[in-house]
C-alpha positions in Angstrom: 0.0 -7.0 -13.6 -1.0 -9.5 -10.4 -0.2 -13.1 -11.8 -3.8 -13.5 -9.6 -5.1 -11.4 -12.6 -3.0 -10.8 -14.7 -4.9 -7.8 -16.3 -2.9 -4.8 -17.9 -4.7 -2.0 -15.6 -1.8 0.7 -17.1 -3.2 0.0 -20.9 -6.8 0.0 -19.6 -6.3 3.1 -18.0 -4.2 5.1 -20.5 -6.2 4.1 -23.6 -7.8 7.1 -25.6 -10.9 5.5 -25.7 -11.2 5.8 -22.1 -12.3 3.3 -19.2 -16.2 3.6 -20.7 -19.6 5.3 -20.6 -22.8 5.4 -19.1 -26.2 6.2 -20.6 -26.8 10.0 -20.7 -30.0 9.7 -18.6 -27.6 8.6 -15.9 -25.2 11.8 -15.7 -25.1 13.6 -12.9 -26.0 10.2 -10.9 -24.7 10.4 -7.1 -22.7 7.7 -6.4 -21.4 6.9 -2.9 -17.8 6.7 -2.2 -17.1 5.6 1.1 -13.3 6.5 2.0 -11.0 9.4 1.6 -7.7 7.4 0.5 -5.9 6.9 -3.0 -8.6 3.7 -3.8 -11.4 6.6 -3.1 -10.2 9.7 -4.4 -9.0 7.5 -7.9 -12.6 6.1 -7.8 -14.5 8.9 -7.4 -11.9 11.1 -10.3 -12.6 8.4 -12.5 -16.8 8.1 -11.9 -16.7 12.1 -12.0 -14.7 11.8 -15.5 -17.5 9.4 -16.8 -20.3 12.5 -16.3 -21.4 10.4 -12.6 -21.7 12.9 -9.3 -19.2 10.5 -6.7 -20.1 12.1 -3.1 -17.1 11.3 -0.9 -17.7 10.4 2.8 -14.2 10.6 5.0 -14.5 10.0 8.7 -11.0 11.9 9.7 -12.1 15.1 7.3 -8.7 14.9 5.7 -7.8 12.9 2.6 -4.9 10.7 2.1 -6.1 7.4 4.1 -2.6 5.4 5.2 -0.7 8.2 2.3 -0.2 10.6 5.4 2.3 13.2 4.9 2.9 15.2 7.9 5.6 18.6 8.9 6.8 19.2 12.6 5.7 21.9 14.8 7.3 25.4 13.8 8.4 23.8 10.9 5.6 23.1 8.4 7.2 22.5 5.2 9.8 19.3 5.7 7.8 16.1 5.5 7.6 12.9 7.2 5.4 10.2 6.1 3.4 8.2 8.3 2.2 5.7 6.0 3.2 5.1 2.0 6.5 6.1 2.0 8.1 4.6 -1.5 6.3 3.4 -4.1 7.6 1.3 -7.1 7.5 2.6 -10.8 3.6 0.9 -11.1 2.2 2.7 -14.4 -0.9 2.6 -12.9 0.0 4.5 -10.0 2.6 7.0 -11.9 -0.7 7.4 -14.3 -1.7 10.1 -11.6 1.4 11.0 -10.6 2.3 12.4 -14.0 -1.0 13.9 -14.2 -0.7 15.8 -11.2 2.8 17.1 -12.5 4.2 15.6 -9.1 8.2 14.3 -9.3 9.8 11.2 -7.6 13.6 10.4 -7.0 15.0 6.8 -5.6 13.9 5.3 -2.0 17.0 5.4 0.2 16.3 1.9 0.7 18.9 -0.7 2.1 22.5 -1.2 -0.3 20.4 0.8 -2.7 22.4 3.0 -5.0 20.1 6.2 -3.4 21.4 5.3 -0.2 25.2 6.7 0.3 25.6 4.2 3.7 23.8 1.3 5.0 24.3 -0.1 8.5 23.7 -3.5 9.9 24.0 -4.1 13.4 23.1 -7.7 14.4 24.0 -10.0 17.5 25.8 -6.6 18.9 27.6 -6.3 15.7 27.8 -3.8 13.6 28.6 -3.9 9.6 28.9 -1.0 7.5 28.1 -1.3 3.4 27.8 0.2 0.3 26.8 -2.3 -1.6 25.8 -6.2 -0.9 29.2 -7.1 -1.8 31.0 -5.4 1.4 29.3 -7.2 4.1 31.2 -10.3 6.0 30.3 -13.8 3.9 27.5 -15.4 6.0 25.3 -12.4 4.6 26.3 -13.1 1.1 25.6 -16.7 1.9 22.0 -15.6 3.1 21.5 -13.5 0.1 22.9 -16.5 -2.5 20.3 -18.6 -0.2 17.5 -16.6 -0.9 18.5 -16.3 -4.9 18.6 -20.3 -4.5 15.4 -20.6 -2.9 13.4 -18.6 -5.5 14.8 -20.2 -8.6 14.3 -23.8 -7.2 10.8 -23.4 -5.1 9.4 -20.4 -7.5 10.8 -20.8 -10.8 11.9 -17.3 -10.4 13.7 -16.6 -13.8 10.8 -18.3 -15.7 7.8 -16.2 -14.1 9.9 -13.1 -14.5 10.1 -13.5 -18.2 6.8 -14.3 -18.5 5.6 -11.3 -16.6 8.1 -9.1 -18.8 6.4 -10.6 -22.2 3.1 -10.3 -20.3 2.6 -13.9 -21.7 -0.6 -14.6 -20.0 -0.8 -18.4 -20.6 2.3 -18.8 -19.1 1.7 -16.3 -16.3 -1.5 -18.1 -15.6 -0.1 -21.9 -15.8 2.9 -21.3 -13.6 0.8 -19.1 -11.0 -2.2 -21.5 -11.0 0.3 -24.9 -9.8 2.2 -22.2 -7.2 -1.1 -21.4 -5.3 -2.5 -24.8 -5.4 1.1 -25.8 -4.4 1.9 -23.6 -1.8 -0.8 -21.7 -0.7 -1.4 -23.6 2.7 2.3 -22.9 3.4 3.5 -20.1 5.3 6.8 -17.9 4.1 8.7 -19.2 7.0 7.7 -23.2 6.3 8.7 -22.4 2.7 12.5 -21.1 3.6 12.8 -24.0 5.9 11.6 -26.4 3.5 14.2 -25.7 1.1 17.7 -26.7 1.1 19.3 -23.3 0.2 17.7 -22.7 4.0 18.7 -25.7 5.8 20.1 -23.2 9.0 18.7 -21.7 11.4 21.0 -18.6 11.6 20.4 -18.1 7.8 16.9 -18.1 8.4 17.7 -15.6 11.6 19.9 -13.5 9.3 17.3 -13.2 6.8 14.0 -12.4 9.1 16.4 -9.4 10.7 18.2 -8.0 7.7 16.7 -9.4 4.8 17.6 -8.1 1.3 16.0 -5.4 -0.9 13.7 -2.9 2.0 15.0 -4.9 4.6 14.4 -7.6 7.0 11.3 -10.5 6.0 10.9 -11.7 9.9 7.4 -10.0 10.2 6.9 -11.8 7.5 7.4 -15.0 8.5 3.7 -16.0 9.6 2.2 -15.1 6.5 1.3 -16.8 3.0 4.7 -17.7 1.1 1.9 -16.2 -1.7 2.1 -13.2 -0.8 5.8 -12.8 -0.7 6.1 -14.4 -4.1 3.7 -11.3 -5.7 6.0 -9.0 -4.0 8.9 -10.9 -5.8 7.0 -11.3 -9.5 5.4 -8.1 -9.7 8.8 -6.3 -8.4 6.9 -4.4 -6.1 10.1 -4.4 -3.8 12.6 -3.3 -6.5 13.8 0.2 -7.6 11.3 1.9 -5.3 10.8 5.7 -5.3 9.2 8.3 -2.5 7.3 11.6 -3.7 8.7 14.8 -3.8 7.0 17.0 -1.2 5.4 14.0 0.1 2.9 11.0 -1.1 -0.4 12.8 0.5 -0.1 15.2 -2.8 -1.9 12.2 -4.6 -5.0 12.3 -3.2 -5.0 15.6 -2.3 -4.1 16.7 -6.0 -6.7 14.3 -7.4 -9.3 15.9 -5.5 -8.5 19.5 -7.3 -7.6 18.1 -10.3 -9.9 19.7 -13.1 -9.9 16.9 -16.1 -9.6 17.8 -19.4 -13.3 17.6 -21.5 -14.8 15.7 -18.7 -18.3 14.0 -19.6 -20.9 15.7 -18.4 -19.9 18.7 -16.4 -18.6 22.0 -17.0 -14.6 22.8 -17.9 -13.0 23.4 -14.4 -14.8 20.6 -12.6 -13.2 19.2 -10.1 -14.2 16.7 -7.2 -13.6 19.5 -4.7 -15.9 21.7 -6.6 -19.1 19.1 -6.3 -18.6 19.1 -2.7 -18.2 22.6 -2.3 -14.7 22.0 -1.1 -15.1 19.5 1.6 -15.7 16.0 1.6 -19.0 14.7 3.3 -18.2 13.4 7.1 -17.9 9.6 8.0 -21.0 7.1 7.8 -22.6 5.3 10.8 -25.0 3.3 8.9 -25.6 1.4 5.7 -28.8 0.0 4.5 -30.1 -1.1 1.5 -34.2 0.1 0.4 -35.3 -1.4 -2.8 -32.4 -0.9 -5.2 -31.0 1.8 -3.8 -28.5 2.2 -0.7 -28.9 4.7 2.4 -25.7 6.2 3.8 -25.7 8.0 7.1 -23.3 10.6 8.0 -21.7 11.4 11.2 -24.5 14.0 11.2 -27.4 12.3 10.8 -28.1 13.0 7.1 -29.4 9.8 5.0 -28.8 10.4 1.2 -29.9 7.7 -0.9 -27.6 6.4 -4.3 -28.3 3.3 -6.8 -24.5 2.2 -6.0 -21.8 2.8 -3.5 -18.0 1.7 -3.3 -16.1 1.1 0.1 -12.8 1.9 0.2 -12.0 2.6 3.7 -10.5 -0.7 5.5 -12.7 -3.7 5.3 -12.9 -4.5 9.1 -14.5 -1.2 9.3 -17.8 -2.9 8.3 -17.4 -5.1 11.4 -17.2 -2.5 13.5 -17.4 1.2 13.6 -20.4 1.2 10.5 -23.3 -0.1 11.1 -24.5 -2.4 7.8 -27.6 -4.9 6.9 -27.0 -8.0 6.7 -27.4 -8.6 3.4 -25.1 -5.6 2.3 -22.4 -8.3 1.2 -23.2 -12.0 0.4 -22.6 -14.7 3.0 -18.9 -16.2 2.0 -17.9 -12.1 1.0 -19.0 -11.3 4.9 -16.6 -14.3 6.1 -13.8 -13.4 3.9 -14.2 -10.0 5.7 -13.9 -11.4 9.3 -11.2 -13.4 8.4 -8.9 -10.3 6.8 -5.3 -10.2 8.7 -3.5 -7.0 9.3 -0.6 -6.4 9.6 0.5 -3.7 12.4 3.5 -0.9 12.3 5.1 2.2 14.0 7.1 5.0 12.6 9.0 7.9 14.4 10.1 10.7 13.2 12.5 13.6 14.3 13.5 16.9 12.4 17.0 17.6 12.5 19.1 21.3 11.5 20.4 19.5 8.7 21.4 15.9 7.2 24.3 15.8 10.2 24.2 12.2 9.2 26.7 12.7 5.6 29.1 14.4 7.7 32.7 12.1 7.5 34.0 10.2 10.6 38.1 11.7 10.2 39.0 8.2 11.6 37.2 6.3 8.8 36.7 8.6 6.6 33.1 7.4 6.2 29.4 8.8 7.0 29.2 9.0 10.5 25.6 7.1 10.1 23.4 5.2 7.8 20.6 3.9 6.8 19.9 1.2 9.5 19.0 -2.4 10.0 19.0 -3.8 13.2 17.8 -6.5 15.9 17.5 -3.7 18.7 14.4 -1.9 19.2 14.2 0.9 16.0 14.6 -2.3 13.5 15.0 0.1 10.4 16.3 4.0 10.3 15.8 5.8 7.2 17.5 9.1 6.4 16.2 11.8 4.1 17.9 15.1 2.9 16.7 17.6 0.8 20.6 19.2 0.6 23.3 20.0 2.9 21.9 23.3 4.5 18.0 22.2 4.3 16.8 20.3 7.5 16.8 16.5 7.3 14.3 14.0 8.0 14.8 10.8 10.6 12.3 7.9 10.5 14.1 7.0 13.6 12.6 3.6 13.9 10.0 1.5 11.6 8.5 -1.7 12.8 5.8 -3.9 12.3 3.7 -6.4 14.1 5.1 -7.3 17.4 7.7 -4.9 17.4 5.1 -2.1 16.6 3.1 -3.7 19.8 6.5 -2.7 22.2 6.1 0.9 21.6 2.3 1.3 21.0 1.6 2.5 24.8 4.0 5.0 24.7 4.1 9.1 23.7 6.0 10.1 20.8 8.6 11.7 23.3 8.6 8.5 25.4 9.3 6.4 22.0 12.5 9.0 21.0 13.7 8.2 24.4 13.9 4.5 24.2 14.8 4.7 20.7 17.8 7.0 21.4 19.3 4.9 24.4 18.9 2.0 21.6 20.7 4.2 18.8 23.4 4.8 21.5 24.4 1.2 21.6 25.0 1.2 17.4 26.7 5.1 17.3 28.2 5.8 20.6 29.9 8.7 19.1 26.8 10.4 17.4 24.7 12.9 19.4 21.5 12.7 17.4 19.6 14.5 20.0 22.0 18.0 19.5 20.5 17.9 16.0 16.9 17.5 16.5 14.6 21.0 16.0 11.2 19.7 16.8 9.0 17.3 19.2 9.1 13.9 17.4 6.3 12.8 15.3 4.7 9.4 15.7 2.0 6.9 14.7 1.4 3.1 15.4 -1.4 2.2 12.8 -2.9 -0.6 15.0 -4.1 2.3 17.2 -5.8 4.8 14.5 -9.7 4.0 15.2 -10.5 4.1 11.5 -7.2 2.1 10.4 -6.9 -0.5 12.9 -3.9 -1.8 11.1 -0.9 -1.1 8.6 -2.3 -3.2 5.9 -3.7 -6.6 5.1 -1.6 -9.9 4.3 -2.8 -13.3 3.8 -2.3 -16.1 6.0 -1.9 -19.6 5.0 -4.7 -20.5 3.4 -6.9 -17.3 3.4 -6.4 -17.4 -0.6 -10.0 -18.2 -0.8 -11.0 -15.1 1.2 -9.0 -13.0 -1.1 -10.2 -14.2 -3.8 -14.0 -13.8 -2.7 -13.0 -9.9 -1.9 -11.0 -9.0 -5.0 -13.5 -10.7 -7.2 -16.2 -8.8 -5.5 -16.9 -6.3 -8.3 -18.0 -9.4 -10.3 -22.0 -9.1 -9.4 -24.2 -10.4 -12.3 -24.4 -13.9 -10.4 -25.3 -12.0 -7.1 -29.0 -11.8 -5.7 -30.6 -8.3 -6.5 -29.6 -7.4 -2.6 -26.2 -7.7 -2.7 -25.7 -5.8 -6.3 -25.0 -2.3 -6.8 -22.2 -2.2 -3.7 -18.8 -2.5 -4.3 -15.7 -2.4 -2.0 -12.4 -1.4 -3.3 -9.0 -0.5 -1.7 -5.2 -2.4 -1.1 -6.9 -4.9 1.5 -9.2 -6.0 -1.7 -6.4 -6.6 -3.8 -4.2 -9.6 -4.1 -1.3 -7.8 -2.1 -1.8 -5.4 0.4 0.6 -2.7 1.6 1.1 -1.1 -2.2 -0.9 1.8 -3.5 -0.8 0.8 -7.4 -3.1 -2.4 -5.9 -5.3 0.1 -4.1 -5.7 1.8 -7.4 -6.3 -1.5 -9.3 -8.9 -2.4 -7.1 -10.6 1.3 -7.5 -10.1 0.6 -10.9 -12.0 -2.6 -10.7 -15.3 -0.5 -9.0 -15.1 1.8 -11.6 -15.8 -0.8 -14.0 -18.5 -2.7 -11.6 -20.2 1.0 -10.9 -20.5 1.8 -15.0 -21.8 -1.5 -15.6 -24.3 -1.4 -12.8 -25.9 1.6 -14.0 -26.3 -0.2 -17.8 -23.1 1.5 -19.1 -20.1 -0.4 -20.9 -16.9 -0.2 -22.3 -15.5 0.8 -25.2 -15.0 -2.7 -28.0 -11.0 -1.4 -28.4 -10.4 -0.6 -24.4 -12.1 -3.6 -22.8 -12.2 -3.5 -19.2 -11.5 -6.2 -15.9 -14.9 -7.0 -16.3 -14.7 -7.8 -19.9 -12.2 -10.2 -20.0 -12.7 -11.3 -16.7 -13.6 -15.1 -17.7 -10.4 -15.4 -19.5 -8.1 -14.4 -16.6 -9.9 -15.0 -13.6 -8.0 -16.3 -10.8 -7.8 -19.9 -10.1 -10.6 -21.2 -7.4 -9.1 -23.9 -5.3 
């Protein structure tokens, strides 16, 4: 539940009345869904259940988007999560995880119970810890300062209680005040203007190491509202990983056969409606009367009464030719102003989870999940048992740190990262355990992504409100109705799959409404209660 729009998507999704219905004469109507990531597959899956015929377009011809799970050369089963790899216990996302029968386990974040050992290497000094209490006093002081700042400047305890109780009037009153006060402030300015973070040293430690899922310094230029959304929604707490890989979620929705679908025979799936493969990517989107004309990579053109665009919004500016009236002018401005975070990862496969070996001198593990100000920045360790191969995310970086390796091949990255890690673990021969070529990704150089996810800069609340509320189109001119946007960059908080799912559900409501359908009176959707919950305008 987002404080900007505190609608209970989980309740709507799980209600026995379903998400609504469309008139019988609309059954079988084709709706274009552009993008085969989690938001695209949720959109298509739910539209299919309602009796519509979604037509999914995917430029890369592999489903998943930034839920991209890959194997290693010669070892296809062990998985590396190139994009999404940790998920909060969101009722919205896990609705689909549970539907597909997938399993999850706690993610090995720094200092979490799922992490046997955390190693913090900062300014050339290395500290070993199982819990935050094991770290030296300066780290404890930074942790206390963060908690104090949240309580003094962000009313964390009051908002947490309101969120837990789903006290909508309290949530909206508090968040509306917070937006007015802080929407033009960066995260760094928020910290620097608190008495708790009065010293640069404390801000530097917090930026490099952070608490929960790691360092925060790459978020320092971003709007503090984005960080507060993470805190208030507990998106960074108690995170999980999907056993076998997160790409199973969108891939599973592609083949899943819903029970008692409207209009379609039992056994229908998105895969069966598409002959097993999505349509090619999209070259052009234009408008003809009340229809949208979609031209794909093959040059084929098909007409639709409605379309949902779920790829990253910058694609509309560069890789897809669009009519100027595809969006209202203010929406085009918001797309232009969207700010994306960059990110790189480097993975290797090892013969076994050797990092659990004990150092005879200290009695502790020879390695741990690592946070450092050196080139790797974050090292994550995954294993499925002592006798099975292990997976190491040897480097997980953001923004400027990501660009430092963007021009290097996977093999070149491995060399510089191993050299850096030798400074932290001089007695550990990581290379001797590697059994396959490395796998790497830099999301800002991926041609159909151009970044890992959006994150608003100070002053961009207005743009984000425009994007999020785009599914409410009754007040639009005729030429702007029927084209919807979804995805985590349309949500209030980028980089979290559950938020991408929420925008997909908004788009489903928008399509149903556009085609003359409606929700059941006992289960109103986000558009039905929009006036009550609408994000504040500033």
